C-alpha positions in Angstrom: -55.9 60.3 -16.7 -53.5 62.1 -19.0 -50.6 64.5 -18.5 -49.1 67.5 -20.1 -45.5 69.0 -19.9 -44.9 72.6 -19.5 -41.5 74.0 -20.7 -40.2 77.3 -19.4 -37.7 79.2 -21.6 -37.3 82.8 -20.4 -36.6 85.5 -22.9 -35.9 88.3 -20.4 -34.3 88.8 -17.0 -36.6 88.8 -14.0 -39.9 87.2 -13.0 -42.0 85.7 -15.8 -45.7 84.9 -15.1 -47.8 82.7 -17.2 -51.1 80.9 -17.3 -52.2 77.5 -18.7 -55.9 76.9 -19.4 -57.3 73.4 -19.4 -60.7 73.3 -21.0 -63.3 70.5 -20.8 -66.2 70.1 -23.2 -68.7 68.1 -21.3 -68.3 69.3 -17.7 -70.1 72.0 -15.8 -66.8 73.9 -15.0 -65.3 73.7 -18.4 -62.1 75.6 -17.8 -59.4 75.3 -15.2 -56.7 78.0 -14.9 -53.2 77.0 -13.8 -50.8 79.7 -12.9 -47.1 79.4 -13.7 -44.2 81.5 -12.8 -40.4 81.5 -13.1 -37.4 83.7 -13.1 -35.1 84.5 -16.0 -31.5 84.7 -14.9 -28.7 86.6 -16.7 -25.5 84.5 -16.9 -22.2 84.5 -18.7 -21.3 81.1 -20.2 -17.8 80.6 -21.4 -17.3 77.7 -23.8 -14.6 76.3 -26.0 -15.7 76.8 -29.6 -15.8 74.0 -32.1 -12.4 73.4 -33.8 -10.2 73.9 -30.8 -7.6 71.2 -30.5 -6.0 69.7 -27.4 -3.6 67.0 -28.7 -0.4 67.9 -30.6 0.6 64.3 -31.4 4.3 63.5 -32.2 6.5 66.6 -32.7 10.2 66.3 -33.3 12.6 67.9 -30.8 13.8 71.2 -32.1 10.7 71.8 -34.2 7.2 73.0 -33.2 3.5 72.7 -33.8 0.7 75.1 -33.1 -3.0 74.7 -32.2 -5.6 77.6 -32.4 -8.2 78.0 -29.7 -11.3 79.9 -29.7 -13.5 80.7 -26.5 -17.0 82.1 -26.7 -19.3 83.7 -24.2 -22.5 81.9 -25.0 -24.4 83.6 -22.2 -26.5 86.7 -22.3 -24.4 89.1 -20.2 -20.7 90.2 -20.4 -18.1 88.0 -18.7 -15.6 90.1 -16.9 -12.1 89.3 -15.7 -11.4 86.7 -18.4 -7.8 85.5 -19.0 -5.9 82.4 -20.1 -3.2 80.4 -18.4 -1.0 77.6 -19.6 0.6 74.8 -17.4 3.1 72.3 -18.8 6.5 72.1 -20.4 7.4 73.2 -23.9 4.3 75.5 -24.3 4.1 79.0 -25.5 1.1 81.4 -25.8 0.9 83.4 -28.9 -1.5 85.9 -30.6 -3.6 86.1 -27.4 -6.8 88.2 -27.4 -8.2 86.4 -24.4 -6.3 88.3 -21.7 -3.7 87.5 -19.1 -3.7 87.4 -15.3 -2.2 90.9 -15.3 -4.4 92.2 -18.1 -7.9 90.6 -18.1 -10.6 91.3 -20.6 -14.4 91.6 -20.7 -15.9 89.2 -23.2 -19.4 90.5 -24.3 -22.4 88.2 -24.8 -21.9 86.2 -28.0 -18.4 87.5 -28.5 -15.2 85.3 -29.0 -11.6 85.6 -28.2 -8.7 83.6 -29.7 -5.1 82.5 -29.1 -2.5 80.1 -30.3 -0.6 77.5 -28.3 2.8 76.5 -29.6 4.3 73.2 -28.6 8.0 73.3 -29.0 9.8 70.3 -27.3 13.4 70.7 -26.3 13.5 67.3 -24.4 12.2 63.8 -24.8 9.8 63.5 -21.9 6.2 63.1 -22.8 4.1 66.0 -21.5 0.6 66.5 -20.2 -0.3 70.1 -19.7 -3.5 72.1 -19.1 -5.0 75.2 -20.5 -7.2 77.2 -18.2 -9.7 79.8 -19.3 -10.4 81.8 -16.0 -13.7 83.5 -15.7 -15.8 85.1 -13.0 -19.0 83.7 -14.6 -21.0 81.2 -12.7 -20.0 78.4 -15.0 -16.4 78.8 -13.6 -13.0 78.2 -15.1 -12.8 76.1 -18.2 -9.9 73.7 -18.5 -8.6 71.9 -21.6 -6.2 69.0 -21.2 -3.1 69.3 -23.6 -0.9 66.4 -24.7 2.1 65.9 -26.9 5.0 63.5 -27.6 8.4 64.7 -28.4 10.1 63.0 -31.3 13.7 62.2 -31.7 15.7 60.1 -34.1 18.4 57.9 -32.4 21.2 56.4 -34.4 22.3 52.8 -33.4 24.7 50.3 -35.0 25.1 46.6 -34.3 28.9 46.9 -33.8 31.4 49.7 -33.1 34.5 47.4 -33.6 35.1 45.2 -36.6 38.0 42.7 -36.2 38.8 41.0 -39.4 41.7 39.1 -38.0 44.5 38.1 -40.4 43.8 38.3 -44.1 46.2 37.3 -46.9 47.3 40.3 -48.9 45.1 40.4 -52.1 42.3 38.4 -50.5 39.3 40.0 -48.9 36.6 39.4 -46.3 33.4 41.2 -45.5 31.4 42.0 -42.3 28.0 43.6 -42.1 26.9 46.3 -39.8 23.2 46.8 -39.0 22.2 50.4 -38.7 19.0 51.1 -36.9 16.9 54.0 -35.7 15.7 53.4 -32.3 13.9 56.8 -32.0 10.4 57.7 -33.0 10.9 59.9 -36.0 12.6 59.7 -39.3 16.4 59.4 -39.3 18.2 61.0 -42.3 21.7 59.5 -43.0 24.6 60.5 -45.3 26.6 57.9 -47.2 29.2 56.1 -45.0 32.7 57.3 -45.6 36.1 55.5 -45.0 38.4 57.7 -43.0 41.5 55.6 -42.7 43.5 53.7 -45.4 42.9 52.6 -48.9 42.3 49.0 -48.1 38.7 49.6 -47.1 35.6 49.8 -49.2 32.2 50.5 -47.8 29.1 49.1 -49.7 25.6 50.4 -49.3 23.6 53.5 -49.8 22.0 55.3 -46.9 19.3 57.9 -47.0 16.7 57.7 -44.2 15.3 55.2 -41.7 12.2 55.3 -39.7 
């Protein structure tokens, strides 16, 4: 025997009837008629458009980084009651055309809406947030995971107290101090300065350490 595959792709809403004819060449009943039927359904289909970003990466505390998001109704009917929510620390919603819980929008078939999420960490805790695009469509709410790492420079030195002991007047001794950045972003340093006495000289030039 052999087989055939029939694909149904409705182009309209409602019942669609069809007929498949199987013809034989050398049989008495040369044609068999197979009836086919299906129903085209109208749906709204909310999707995250290509280019939307979910990971902010490393962002220094006190600064910020933005990501632009686009949502599209890829269905064939309007999607009503659409709005966006954010969950997580350090996040702000800007330039939002996708609605809020108190002011929802209707997103027509094929239409898009956009917004910007700003990540502005004020603390050092790593965050994992969530972006929810709420819809009444049969596809349900769309969620996008958000992540980011706050960055902070941390100045550390190997010693806070240098004891040179007794040194003969006119002679000298040296001691080294290791300066380190134990944070996760670039540390900018000014040149070291001597604040007490003329007997002290500091060697070395400091600019930045990562």
